[in-house]
Rosetta silent file (secondary structure, phi, psi, omega in degrees, C-alpha in Angstrom):
SEQUENCE: MLTALTFAFVDSINLLLIGVIVAVGIAVPRATGATGATRSRYAPIAALLIAGDWLGVAGLALIMLLIFDGLGPVVQRFVEGPIFGVVLIVVGLATAFLALRGAGNSDLVDKIMRPLRAPNLLTVLTGVVLGVVQSATSVPFYSGLAVLSAAGIEPAVRYASLVLYATVALSLPTLSALLVGWVRARPGSTLGRGFAWARENPRTVASTATWSVAGLLVVLGVLQLA
SCORE:     score description
SCORE:     0.000 S_00000001
   1 L     0.000  -41.711  178.081   27.456   -4.042  -44.350 S_00000001
   2 H   -66.131  -35.783 -179.411   27.535   -6.628  -41.476 S_00000001
   3 H   -66.059  -43.022  176.971   31.281   -6.290  -41.284 S_00000001
   4 H   -57.569  -41.967  174.569   30.934   -2.525  -40.920 S_00000001
   5 H   -67.243  -30.525  176.078   28.369   -2.925  -38.134 S_00000001
   6 H   -56.526  -56.042  178.251   30.668   -5.363  -36.373 S_00000001
   7 H   -55.061  -42.998  176.200   33.282   -2.612  -36.133 S_00000001
   8 H   -53.550  -39.529 -179.762   30.599   -0.233  -34.960 S_00000001
   9 H   -70.360  -42.617  170.311   29.753   -2.662  -32.253 S_00000001
  10 H   -48.352  -44.354  179.133   33.442   -2.899  -31.235 S_00000001
  11 H   -63.406  -23.187 -177.861   33.431    0.842  -31.127 S_00000001
  12 L   -77.167   -7.812  170.772   30.540    0.794  -28.639 S_00000001
  13 L   -76.232   70.353 -169.370   32.897   -0.606  -26.024 S_00000001
  14 L  -100.216   86.851 -168.041   33.229    2.949  -24.944 S_00000001
  15 H   -63.211  -31.233 -176.122   34.714    2.859  -21.455 S_00000001
  16 H   -73.177  -45.000  175.491   34.747    6.620  -21.008 S_00000001
  17 H   -61.358  -49.405 -179.926   31.046    7.161  -21.907 S_00000001
  18 H   -60.039  -38.221  177.211   29.946    4.213  -19.929 S_00000001
  19 H   -65.896  -45.295  173.565   31.952    5.403  -16.915 S_00000001
  20 H   -58.632  -35.704 -179.691   30.346    8.786  -17.211 S_00000001
  21 H   -69.776  -48.394 -179.727   26.855    7.276  -17.325 S_00000001
  22 H   -57.789  -35.403 -173.620   27.566    5.171  -14.231 S_00000001
  23 H   -70.548  -40.871  177.309   28.980    8.258  -12.450 S_00000001
  24 H   -67.252  -37.329  176.128   25.810   10.166  -13.276 S_00000001
  25 H   -66.067  -27.038 -179.689   23.701    7.276  -11.933 S_00000001
  26 H   -80.705  -45.974 -173.598   25.736    7.452   -8.663 S_00000001
  27 H   -72.710  -40.037 -176.757   25.701   11.204   -8.336 S_00000001
  28 L   -75.729  131.911 -177.985   22.113   12.152   -9.179 S_00000001
  29 L   -67.368  153.033  173.430   19.602   11.537   -6.269 S_00000001
  30 L   -75.489  164.078  177.510   16.903    9.068   -6.789 S_00000001
  31 L   -62.064  150.647  177.449   13.181   10.054   -6.958 S_00000001
  32 E  -121.978  168.518 -179.756   11.646   10.697   -3.580 S_00000001
  33 L    95.804  149.828 -175.638    8.039   10.602   -2.330 S_00000001
  34 L   -64.032  -29.438  175.466    5.515    7.880   -2.195 S_00000001
  35 L  -115.489   26.355  177.782    4.610    8.473   -5.887 S_00000001
  36 L    64.398   41.454 -175.508    8.009    9.733   -6.916 S_00000001
  37 L   -63.049  -32.990  171.113    6.848   13.300   -6.577 S_00000001
  38 E   -99.419   99.367 -170.116   10.333   14.536   -6.875 S_00000001
  39 L   -73.719  144.518 -179.694   11.389   13.050   -9.982 S_00000001
  40 L   -75.008  150.907  178.871   15.010   11.985  -10.548 S_00000001
  41 L   -91.885    3.832 -174.174   17.023   13.767  -13.139 S_00000001
  42 H   -62.032  -53.529 -176.341   19.025   10.685  -14.063 S_00000001
  43 H   -50.117  -58.122 -176.751   16.803    9.659  -17.114 S_00000001
  44 H   -57.600  -44.281  176.315   16.810   13.050  -18.805 S_00000001
  45 H   -61.784  -47.383  178.624   20.558   13.569  -18.203 S_00000001
  46 H   -60.396  -47.941 -174.791   21.446   10.194  -19.595 S_00000001
  47 H   -65.981  -33.738  172.328   19.149   10.435  -22.483 S_00000001
  48 H   -68.534  -37.065 -179.636   20.493   13.856  -23.450 S_00000001
  49 H   -61.602  -49.606 -175.640   24.087   12.733  -22.985 S_00000001
  50 H   -72.829  -36.110 -178.085   23.582    9.775  -25.282 S_00000001
  51 H   -69.136  -38.604 -178.686   21.714   11.833  -27.821 S_00000001
  52 H   -69.358  -37.138  175.283   24.489   14.314  -27.962 S_00000001
  53 H   -67.309  -40.199  176.602   27.076   11.488  -28.325 S_00000001
  54 H   -59.785  -43.838 -173.044   25.014    9.982  -31.177 S_00000001
  55 H   -66.461  -39.761 -177.947   25.044   13.354  -32.970 S_00000001
  56 H   -67.627  -40.714  179.617   28.885   13.574  -32.518 S_00000001
  57 H   -67.158  -51.924  178.585   29.389   10.070  -33.713 S_00000001
  58 H   -62.628  -31.472  178.755   27.002   10.468  -36.639 S_00000001
  59 H   -70.402  -46.343  178.166   28.321   13.834  -37.688 S_00000001
  60 H   -67.868  -34.783  176.530   31.928   12.585  -37.774 S_00000001
  61 H   -59.589  -46.294  175.700   30.898    9.425  -39.424 S_00000001
  62 H   -60.286  -45.051  178.885   29.316   11.551  -42.326 S_00000001
  63 H   -59.035  -53.325 -179.457   32.462   13.550  -42.720 S_00000001
  64 H   -60.759  -38.139  174.891   34.752   10.515  -42.780 S_00000001
  65 H   -64.911  -42.931  175.010   32.513    8.616  -45.245 S_00000001
  66 H   -60.952  -40.548  177.267   32.566   11.489  -47.585 S_00000001
  67 H   -67.344  -48.130 -173.045   36.431   11.600  -47.409 S_00000001
  68 H   -60.486  -45.381 -179.259   36.671    7.827  -47.785 S_00000001
  69 H   -60.400  -30.882  179.980   34.232    7.916  -50.799 S_00000001
  70 H   -77.979  -23.864  173.758   36.310   10.643  -52.371 S_00000001
  71 H   -78.792  -11.839  174.899   39.493    8.457  -52.099 S_00000001
  72 L    42.297 -112.138 -172.954   37.590    5.655  -53.937 S_00000001
  73 H   -60.964  -27.339  179.566   40.001    2.997  -55.216 S_00000001
  74 H   -64.489  -40.811  177.449   42.548    3.785  -52.492 S_00000001
  75 H   -73.699  -33.269  176.967   40.248    2.748  -49.766 S_00000001
  76 H   -54.617  -53.751 -176.398   38.996   -0.162  -51.878 S_00000001
  77 H   -66.540  -39.664 -179.459   42.500   -1.543  -52.187 S_00000001
  78 H   -63.128  -45.315 -179.617   43.319   -0.981  -48.575 S_00000001
  79 H   -71.371  -31.825 -176.157   40.209   -2.766  -47.226 S_00000001
  80 H   -87.441  -11.794 -173.186   40.623   -5.717  -49.653 S_00000001
  81 L   -92.420  166.682 -178.429   44.391   -6.044  -49.188 S_00000001
  82 H   -67.954  -18.894  178.980   46.305   -7.777  -46.460 S_00000001
  83 H   -63.247  -35.195 -175.007   47.558   -4.425  -44.842 S_00000001
  84 H   -64.089  -42.186  176.763   44.076   -3.823  -43.443 S_00000001
  85 H   -62.925  -44.298  177.748   44.302   -7.159  -41.492 S_00000001
  86 H   -60.312  -36.212  178.038   47.716   -6.471  -40.312 S_00000001
  87 H   -64.948  -44.194  176.357   46.810   -2.989  -39.107 S_00000001
  88 H   -58.373  -45.556  174.720   43.927   -4.506  -37.160 S_00000001
  89 H   -61.219  -43.695  177.934   46.106   -7.121  -35.506 S_00000001
  90 H   -59.445  -49.245  177.717   48.783   -4.577  -34.599 S_00000001
  91 H   -62.769  -38.944  174.729   46.147   -2.222  -33.009 S_00000001
  92 H   -55.775  -50.490  176.444   44.627   -5.297  -31.209 S_00000001
  93 H   -64.220  -39.395  169.094   47.982   -6.021  -29.733 S_00000001
  94 H   -55.799  -39.351 -174.847   48.544   -2.402  -28.812 S_00000001
  95 H   -70.432  -37.248 -177.047   45.225   -2.348  -27.104 S_00000001
  96 H   -66.504  -29.008 -174.766   46.201   -5.535  -25.208 S_00000001
  97 H   -70.627  -41.998  175.767   49.375   -3.768  -24.056 S_00000001
  98 H   -60.682  -32.259 -177.491   47.087   -0.876  -22.667 S_00000001
  99 H   -66.596  -39.994 -173.747   45.070   -3.576  -20.814 S_00000001
 100 H   -66.298  -35.216 -176.976   48.267   -4.785  -19.178 S_00000001
 101 H   -72.418  -32.168  172.235   49.125   -1.233  -18.049 S_00000001
 102 L    78.073   19.512 -175.210   45.727   -0.970  -16.426 S_00000001
 103 L   -72.225  144.016 -178.482   45.271    2.823  -16.859 S_00000001
 104 L  -117.199  178.430 -173.623   41.885    4.150  -15.945 S_00000001
 105 L  -114.015   10.949 -170.324   39.588    7.161  -16.766 S_00000001
 106 H   -55.822  -42.591 -176.646   38.463    8.127  -13.198 S_00000001
 107 H   -64.399  -51.147  179.211   40.136   11.580  -13.259 S_00000001
 108 H   -57.848  -43.435  173.453   38.692   12.399  -16.674 S_00000001
 109 H   -56.036  -46.411  178.945   35.210   11.196  -15.671 S_00000001
 110 H   -51.841  -44.425 -179.416   35.298   13.538  -12.658 S_00000001
 111 H   -70.795  -33.498  175.076   36.061   16.408  -14.859 S_00000001
 112 H   -66.177  -34.836 -177.934   33.252   15.560  -17.366 S_00000001
 113 H   -60.278  -23.817 -174.993   30.755   15.211  -14.612 S_00000001
 114 L   -50.605  -47.289  179.157   30.883   18.919  -13.703 S_00000001
 115 L   -85.166   11.883 -173.963   28.406   20.048  -16.361 S_00000001
 116 L  -112.978   33.054 -179.004   26.132   17.019  -15.977 S_00000001
 117 L   -89.482  -13.680 -179.059   24.362   17.788  -12.828 S_00000001
 118 L  -145.164  146.909 -178.843   21.125   18.930  -14.559 S_00000001
 119 L   -75.981  117.470  177.347   19.545   17.995  -18.022 S_00000001
 120 L  -153.357 -170.866  175.671   20.256   21.038  -20.346 S_00000001
 121 H   -63.758  -39.531  179.711   21.900   22.078  -23.540 S_00000001
 122 H   -60.044  -25.078  179.567   25.288   21.792  -21.986 S_00000001
 123 H   -68.210  -46.425  179.719   24.506   18.050  -21.388 S_00000001
 124 H   -66.796  -35.826  175.331   23.958   17.530  -25.065 S_00000001
 125 H   -66.406  -32.496  175.346   27.033   19.490  -26.000 S_00000001
 126 H   -62.231  -44.393 -179.710   29.046   17.388  -23.589 S_00000001
 127 H   -62.909  -41.969  179.917   27.766   14.386  -25.417 S_00000001
 128 H   -58.589  -46.337  179.118   28.586   15.812  -28.703 S_00000001
 129 H   -63.751  -42.755  179.430   32.201   16.460  -27.706 S_00000001
 130 H   -64.563  -41.425  175.819   32.573   12.934  -26.184 S_00000001
 131 H   -54.269  -49.397 -177.036   31.148   11.413  -29.412 S_00000001
 132 H   -66.280  -43.034 -170.826   33.542   13.353  -31.604 S_00000001
 133 H   -71.274  -50.655 -178.929   36.609   12.850  -29.505 S_00000001
 134 H   -57.214  -43.829  178.546   36.046    9.126  -28.833 S_00000001
 135 H   -67.329  -46.513 -177.310   35.348    8.361  -32.463 S_00000001
 136 H   -57.488  -22.959 -177.468   38.244   10.422  -33.769 S_00000001
 137 L  -114.384   21.208 -179.384   40.650    8.286  -31.705 S_00000001
 138 L  -107.351  117.165  175.292   39.018    4.933  -32.395 S_00000001
 139 H   -62.987  -39.518  176.242   40.476    2.527  -35.020 S_00000001
 140 H   -59.466  -41.195 -176.857   37.262    0.383  -35.118 S_00000001
 141 H   -59.320  -47.190  178.830   35.305    3.538  -36.007 S_00000001
 142 H   -70.104  -36.861 -173.789   37.481    4.362  -39.117 S_00000001
 143 H   -62.696  -45.228 -175.294   37.788    0.651  -40.019 S_00000001
 144 H   -66.127  -38.555 -179.371   33.982    0.244  -40.163 S_00000001
 145 H   -70.121  -34.291  172.803   33.506    3.362  -42.270 S_00000001
 146 H   -68.136  -37.646  178.179   36.216    2.318  -44.731 S_00000001
 147 H   -66.717  -42.684 -179.227   34.558   -1.059  -45.039 S_00000001
 148 H   -69.252  -27.575  177.629   31.214    0.602  -45.573 S_00000001
 149 H   -75.864  -32.657 -173.969   32.711    2.892  -48.288 S_00000001
 150 L   -89.751    2.038 -172.364   34.234   -0.020  -50.087 S_00000001
 151 L   -74.430  -11.090  178.682   31.029   -2.268  -49.765 S_00000001
 152 L    70.055   27.243 -178.817   29.805   -1.345  -53.269 S_00000001
 153 L  -100.929  166.157 -178.036   26.177   -0.482  -52.195 S_00000001
 154 L   -51.552  133.476  178.777   24.117    2.409  -53.504 S_00000001
 155 H   -59.376  -33.450 -179.445   25.290    5.799  -52.130 S_00000001
 156 H   -69.538  -38.804 -177.896   21.738    6.698  -50.826 S_00000001
 157 H   -73.805  -34.639  173.290   21.649    3.380  -48.855 S_00000001
 158 H   -59.432  -40.074 -178.897   25.181    3.834  -47.774 S_00000001
 159 H   -78.381  -42.446  174.990   24.633    7.299  -46.231 S_00000001
 160 H   -50.742  -36.756 -174.536   21.303    6.303  -44.891 S_00000001
 161 L   -73.413  -14.439  176.071   22.985    3.397  -43.090 S_00000001
 162 H   -62.390  -25.627  172.982   24.998    5.912  -41.013 S_00000001
 163 H   -64.358  -46.577  178.127   21.917    6.252  -38.779 S_00000001
 164 H   -68.086  -34.727  176.075   22.167    2.541  -38.005 S_00000001
 165 H   -59.592  -52.746  176.803   25.973    2.721  -37.807 S_00000001
 166 H   -62.397  -39.929  179.456   25.912    5.429  -35.162 S_00000001
 167 H   -61.373  -42.052  177.845   23.126    3.639  -33.321 S_00000001
 168 H   -60.077  -43.352 -178.607   25.104    0.423  -33.246 S_00000001
 169 H   -65.036  -17.668  178.059   28.181    2.428  -31.982 S_00000001
 170 L  -110.295   14.984 -173.944   26.130    3.619  -29.027 S_00000001
 171 H   -68.729  -48.204  179.496   24.498    0.319  -28.224 S_00000001
 172 H   -68.610  -38.381  169.905   26.489   -0.659  -25.208 S_00000001
 173 H   -55.846  -43.352 -178.066   26.419    2.817  -23.648 S_00000001
 174 H   -64.435  -46.526  174.488   22.668    2.879  -24.214 S_00000001
 175 H   -57.738  -40.584  176.251   22.307   -0.608  -22.568 S_00000001
 176 H   -66.423  -29.532  176.103   24.399    0.488  -19.798 S_00000001
 177 H   -69.215  -38.405 -177.749   22.259    3.621  -19.173 S_00000001
 178 H   -72.670  -39.397  174.135   19.116    1.405  -19.043 S_00000001
 179 H   -60.321  -47.172 -177.032   20.874   -1.042  -16.594 S_00000001
 180 H   -61.434  -37.617  172.142   21.939    1.783  -14.387 S_00000001
 181 H   -58.527  -51.714  178.182   18.324    3.044  -14.361 S_00000001
 182 H   -59.422  -42.461  176.685   17.210   -0.383  -13.334 S_00000001
 183 H   -63.879  -36.022 -178.038   19.837   -0.650  -10.619 S_00000001
 184 H   -69.813  -33.451  176.319   18.893    2.696   -9.236 S_00000001
 185 H   -74.437  -34.022 -170.769   15.186    1.478   -8.984 S_00000001
 186 L  -137.282   69.832 -173.272   16.176   -1.863   -7.476 S_00000001
 187 L   -68.153  -18.329 -178.877   19.549   -1.520   -5.720 S_00000001
 188 L   -91.518    2.678 -178.250   19.148   -4.612   -3.761 S_00000001
 189 L   -74.047  166.633  171.172   18.676   -6.858   -6.910 S_00000001
 190 H   -54.948  -36.546  177.972   21.189   -9.284   -8.262 S_00000001
 191 H   -77.019  -33.745  177.414   22.107   -6.783  -10.987 S_00000001
 192 H   -58.338  -47.744  179.063   22.393   -4.115   -8.302 S_00000001
 193 H   -61.184  -34.420  178.559   24.941   -6.180   -6.398 S_00000001
 194 H   -66.425  -39.797 -179.353   26.814   -6.779   -9.605 S_00000001
 195 H   -77.317  -18.200  169.271   27.091   -3.052  -10.315 S_00000001
 196 H   -62.845  -45.622 -174.301   28.221   -2.555   -6.682 S_00000001
 197 H   -62.870  -44.456 -175.685   30.975   -5.056   -7.295 S_00000001
 198 H   -65.564  -37.505 -177.803   31.965   -3.274  -10.585 S_00000001
 199 H   -73.632  -24.738  178.542   32.156    0.190   -8.902 S_00000001
 200 H   -83.807  -18.025  178.598   34.519   -1.387   -6.204 S_00000001
 201 L  -125.606   60.153 -174.570   36.597   -2.962   -8.946 S_00000001
 202 H   -66.042  -30.072  179.122   36.918   -0.477  -11.683 S_00000001
 203 H   -70.409  -34.533 -179.282   40.332   -1.657  -12.882 S_00000001
 204 H   -68.871  -36.519  176.468   39.167   -5.191  -13.349 S_00000001
 205 H   -71.121  -47.434  176.491   36.227   -4.053  -15.390 S_00000001
 206 H   -56.114  -49.559 -178.169   38.167   -1.658  -17.439 S_00000001
 207 H   -61.599  -42.736 -176.645   40.890   -4.319  -18.094 S_00000001
 208 H   -64.841  -34.845  178.913   38.220   -6.923  -19.014 S_00000001
 209 H   -76.283  -32.310 -178.644   36.677   -4.559  -21.495 S_00000001
 210 H   -78.542  -40.067  172.294   39.953   -3.481  -23.062 S_00000001
 211 H   -54.787  -40.421 -177.757   41.028   -7.090  -23.406 S_00000001
 212 H   -60.747  -44.050  178.646   37.687   -7.762  -25.133 S_00000001
 213 H   -68.373  -38.145 -179.096   38.395   -4.986  -27.728 S_00000001
 214 H   -67.151  -40.162  178.126   41.865   -6.245  -28.242 S_00000001
 215 H   -64.406  -43.901 -175.833   40.654   -9.805  -28.875 S_00000001
 216 H   -67.233  -33.585  177.975   37.917   -8.786  -31.248 S_00000001
 217 H   -66.307  -48.494 -179.698   40.380   -6.590  -33.282 S_00000001
 218 H   -58.568  -41.930 -176.922   42.891   -9.388  -33.569 S_00000001
 219 H   -60.736  -48.495 -178.450   40.080  -11.943  -34.576 S_00000001
 220 H   -61.159  -38.436 -179.361   38.844   -9.360  -37.248 S_00000001
 221 H   -73.974  -35.944  175.120   42.349   -8.930  -38.507 S_00000001
 222 H   -66.749  -46.032 -179.025   42.995  -12.701  -38.761 S_00000001
 223 H   -62.532  -28.643  176.188   39.753  -13.112  -40.625 S_00000001
 224 H   -70.319  -33.088 -178.932   40.712  -10.338  -43.011 S_00000001
 225 H   -83.226  -15.788 -175.078   43.992  -12.161  -43.795 S_00000001
 226 L   -70.319    0.000    0.000   42.291  -15.577  -44.179 S_00000001
């Protein structure tokens, strides 16, 4: 179970969702008035976006776990064999190559921002789409569910644990949303200056995060082969 949650944490290094959250924090005006009479829409927008993303991740996780459970011994042999470790290492190296290329998500973030100007149902649906798309293209997401399927725990516990799995997979975006809220309230703080630097150096931030994912995948692959 711990191994599955480790993959979920790696999956939480979701640069696209974090980038969208930061963009919302920049675009949405702060509260005004002595007592914040005009309340900021940042908190409800961020909350609905993350809630929608969680629903997308959890829904796809449920579908994939059902598929993996249906495959049974095939998944068991894959997870327990050396090929799993080799795949993780190869994907980690491919991710490192992407870090070297330094491609960003700025154009895509701008497009996603269009329906996120106000907290509404469209905000939730945008989150759901982001959750499904990001998870469907994430090797750590599938790896964690394969490990969970082959863990040998009771089905009821296994499926109930998807709540925790999806929550861990959204841990860093949720933390980012809280930090952005803090920075909006205290822009002159040390954390605020750190976020300002990150906004001015998006390629460095994206490259560091991508290298982190690459390193974690390679380490997990080596541990699998050990």
